C-alpha positions in Angstrom: 17.0 -9.5 -3.0 14.2 -6.9 -3.3 13.7 -3.1 -3.5 12.3 -1.5 -0.4 11.6 2.2 -0.3 10.5 2.5 3.3 10.1 0.5 6.5 7.7 2.2 8.9 7.7 1.1 12.5 5.0 1.5 15.0 2.3 1.7 12.3 -1.3 1.6 13.6 -3.2 2.1 10.3 -2.1 -0.9 8.3 -3.9 -3.8 10.0 -4.7 -4.8 13.6 -2.5 -3.8 16.5 0.9 -2.2 16.3 2.7 -3.2 13.1 5.8 -2.6 11.0 4.9 -1.7 7.4 7.3 -2.7 4.7 6.9 -0.7 1.5 8.0 -2.5 -1.7 9.1 -0.4 -4.8 7.0 -0.4 -7.9 3.3 0.2 -8.8 1.3 -0.5 -12.0 -1.4 2.1 -11.3 -1.0 5.9 -11.8 -3.5 7.4 -9.4 -3.1 11.2 -9.9 -3.5 11.7 -6.1 -0.8 9.2 -5.1 0.8 10.1 -1.8 3.9 8.0 -2.5 4.9 8.9 -6.1 8.5 7.8 -5.4 7.2 4.2 -5.2 5.8 4.2 -8.8 8.8 3.2 -10.9 10.1 -0.4 -10.6 13.7 1.0 -10.2 15.1 3.5 -7.6 14.5 7.2 -8.1 16.5 10.2 -6.8 14.7 12.9 -4.9 16.2 16.4 -5.0 15.5 19.0 -2.3 17.1 22.3 -3.5 16.4 24.1 -0.2 18.8 21.7 1.5 21.6 22.1 -1.1 24.7 23.9 0.2 26.4 24.1 -3.3 29.4 22.1 -2.1 29.8 20.5 -5.6 30.5 17.0 -4.4 27.6 15.6 -6.3 28.9 17.2 -9.5 32.2 15.5 -9.1 30.7 12.2 -8.3 28.1 12.0 -11.2 29.6 10.0 -14.2 26.7 11.1 -16.5 26.9 14.9 -16.0 23.4 15.0 -14.5 24.4 17.2 -11.6 25.6 20.8 -12.3 26.1 24.1 -10.6 25.8 27.3 -12.7 26.6 30.4 -10.7 24.6 30.1 -7.5 22.0 27.8 -9.1 22.0 24.0 -8.6 20.7 22.0 -11.5 19.7 18.3 -11.8 19.1 16.9 -15.3 16.9 13.8 -14.7 17.1 12.7 -18.4 20.8 12.1 -18.0 20.6 10.4 -14.6 21.1 6.6 -14.4 20.3 6.4 -10.7 23.7 4.9 -9.8 23.4 6.6 -6.4 27.0 8.1 -6.4 25.7 11.6 -6.0 23.4 10.5 -3.1 26.4 8.9 -1.4 28.3 12.2 -1.5 25.5 14.5 -0.4 25.9 14.8 3.4 23.4 17.7 3.4 20.7 15.2 2.3 19.6 17.4 -0.6 19.8 14.2 -2.8 18.0 11.1 -1.5 17.3 7.8 -3.1 14.6 6.1 -0.9 14.7 2.7 -2.4 17.4 0.3 -1.4 18.2 -3.3 -2.1 17.6 -5.6 0.9 17.5 -9.4 1.4 14.4 -10.9 3.0 16.5 -11.7 6.0 17.6 -8.1 6.4 14.0 -7.0 6.2 12.8 -9.5 8.8 15.7 -8.4 11.1 14.2 -4.9 11.0 10.7 -6.2 11.6 11.8 -8.3 14.6 13.0 -5.2 16.4 9.4 -4.5 17.6 8.2 -8.1 18.2 7.3 -7.3 21.8 4.9 -4.6 20.6 3.2 -7.1 18.2 2.8 -9.7 20.9 1.2 -7.1 23.3 -1.1 -5.5 20.8 -2.1 -8.3 18.4 0.0 -6.7 15.6 2.5 -7.9 13.1 4.0 -7.1 9.7 2.3 -5.5 6.7 3.7 -5.6 3.2 2.6 -2.7 1.1 3.8 -0.5 -1.7 3.6 0.6 -4.4 2.2 -2.7 -5.4 4.0 -5.4 -3.4 3.0 -8.2 -5.9 5.2 -6.6 -8.6 8.1 -8.2 -6.6 6.1 -11.4 -6.2 8.9 -13.8 -5.5 10.4 -11.5 -3.0 7.0 -10.9 -1.4 6.4 -14.6 -1.1 9.8 -15.1 0.5 9.1 -12.3 3.0 5.7 -13.9 3.9 7.1 -17.3 4.3 9.9 -16.1 6.6 7.3 -14.1 8.6 5.0 -17.0 9.1 7.9 -19.3 10.2 8.7 -16.6 12.8 5.1 -16.7 14.1 4.2 -13.2 12.9 0.7 -12.1 11.9 1.0 -11.1 8.2 -1.0 -8.6 6.1 -0.6 -7.7 2.4 -1.8 -4.3 1.1 -2.6 -4.5 -2.6 -4.4 -2.5 -5.3 -5.4 -5.8 -7.0 -4.3 -5.1 -10.5 -2.6 -8.4 -11.1 -3.4 -12.1 -11.9 -5.5 -13.8 -9.2 -3.0 -16.7 -9.4 -0.4 -14.4 -7.8 -2.8 -13.7 -4.9 -3.6 -17.4 -4.5 0.1 -18.1 -4.1 0.3 -15.8 -1.1 -2.9 -17.0 0.6 -1.2 -19.8 2.6 1.1 -17.3 4.2 -1.2 -14.3 4.7 -3.5 -13.7 7.6 -5.2 -10.5 6.2 -5.5 -8.7 2.9 -5.9 -4.9 2.7 -7.5 -4.3 -0.7 -7.9 -0.9 -2.4 -11.3 -0.1 -4.0 -11.4 3.3 -5.7 -14.2 3.7 -8.3 -16.8 1.3 -9.6 -17.3 2.8 -13.1 -14.7 1.3 -15.4 -14.1 4.3 -17.6 -13.9 6.7 -14.7 -11.4 4.3 -13.0 -9.3 4.3 -16.1 -9.3 8.1 -16.2 -8.1 8.6 -12.7 -5.8 5.6 -12.3 -4.6 4.8 -15.8 -6.0 1.2 -15.8 -9.3 -0.6 -16.0 -10.9 -1.9 -12.8 -12.3 -5.0 -14.3 -9.6 -7.3 -13.1 -9.3 -5.5 -9.8 -13.0 -6.0 -9.0 -13.0 -9.6 -10.1 -10.0 -10.3 -7.9 -11.8 -8.6 -5.0 -14.9 -10.7 -5.6 -12.8 -13.9 -5.5 -10.7 -12.9 -2.5 -13.8 -11.8 -0.6 -15.5 -15.2 -0.8 -14.8 -15.8 2.9 -11.6 -17.8 2.8 -9.5 -15.1 4.4 -10.3 -11.8 6.1 -10.3 -8.7 3.8 -10.2 -5.1 4.8 -11.2 -2.8 1.9 -9.6 0.6 1.8 -11.3 3.4 -0.1 -9.3 6.6 -0.6 -11.9 9.4 -0.6 -10.8 11.8 -3.4 -12.6 15.0 -4.1 -14.3 15.0 -7.5 -13.6 11.3 -7.9 -15.5 9.2 -5.4 -16.5 11.6 -2.5 -20.2 11.6 -3.2 -23.0 9.4 -1.6 -23.7 8.0 -5.1 -20.1 6.7 -5.6 -19.8 5.3 -2.1 -23.2 3.7 -2.4 -22.1 1.9 -5.6 -19.0 0.6 -3.7 -21.2 -0.5 -0.7 -23.6 -2.4 -2.9 -20.7 -4.3 -4.5 -19.0 -5.1 -1.1 -22.2 -6.1 0.7 -22.4 -9.3 -1.3 -18.9 -10.5 -0.2 -18.8 -12.5 3.0 -15.1 -12.1 3.5 -15.1 -8.3 3.9 -14.5 -7.7 7.6 -14.5 -3.9 7.4 -14.2 -0.9 5.1 -11.8 1.9 5.8 -12.3 5.4 4.3 -9.1 7.3 3.9 -9.6 11.0 3.4 -7.5 12.8 0.8 -4.7 14.9 2.2 -1.7 17.0 0.8 1.0 15.3 2.9 2.8 14.0 -0.2 2.9 17.3 -2.1 6.6 17.9 -1.4 7.6 14.6 -2.9 6.3 15.7 -6.3 8.5 18.7 -6.3 11.5 16.6 -5.2 10.9 14.3 -8.2 10.4 17.0 -10.7 6.8 16.1 -11.2 3.6 18.1 -11.4 1.3 17.8 -8.4 -2.1 17.4 -10.1 -3.9 17.2 -6.7 -2.9 20.7 -5.6 -6.4 22.3 -6.2 -8.2 19.6 -4.2 -9.5 20.2 -0.7 -9.6 17.4 1.9 -13.2 16.2 2.7 -14.8 17.6 5.8 -15.5 15.6 9.0 -19.2 15.7 8.4 -18.8 14.5 4.8 -16.7 11.6 5.9 -19.2 10.7 8.6 -22.0 10.7 6.0 -20.0 8.3 3.8 -19.4 6.0 6.8 -23.1 5.9 7.5 -23.8 4.8 3.9 -21.6 1.8 4.3 -23.1 1.0 7.7 -26.6 1.1 6.2 -25.5 -1.8 3.9 -24.5 -3.8 7.0 -20.8 -3.2 6.4 -18.5 -2.4 9.3 -16.9 0.9 8.4 -14.6 3.5 9.9 -13.0 6.8 8.9 -9.2 6.8 9.1 -7.2 9.8 10.2 
């Protein structure tokens, strides 16, 4: 069994063709711009949307820890008391309380994936396992990959690379494509914006990019972090020496995940940032192309 926080069908941005992307819970980076903050903990989390609450009180009755309360016309949620048992979520028919992550078996996940098999066959697509960081559930990920290959599916793994290379090596026989995040080349800057060093990440990318398997590198373009020609040039110079890099995808920053932070009681540190312009993104693509890398801007 594993923890899955989303299964996205008809995905066209997570590998070739039409795909189903399976998002595994848990991440060991803390990028301040993260668009999926609900994926960070290794256990389920409860999202609370107060604008949907109808003050019925069923969650208050259901919660054994006293984490849910109504005082007058105000609905309160005390996260420090919550044990994420999910009983309040089960009672909330207004969907003001949601717990995205759910336990699933590998067979249950593959049953979902198989629903769109005809689309994969027609488009050259398949299944992508993402996160969070899917390797934090390594044994479950390997089981998913093995079942997918037995079913004849094209498989991709989307990783941030902050893990032992031995884990990646275990997945190689069952993976057709790796999507690998590359954010910042300077180690201290990387530590500041993600919470971890990039030393192991870059070494893993260097090993994975030796040509044994296709790798698509994904660069989230974050204002004030890596959105300058200098930063992208440093990434391009590193990648240009790796024969396995098939293409580089630049993902422009956006604010689509802002509401999730409020629902989790978290500060949204990216609020002041403005998405990069079209002309800026095109300039960064040209920098990569000038280093003989195949590059494209993602929407």
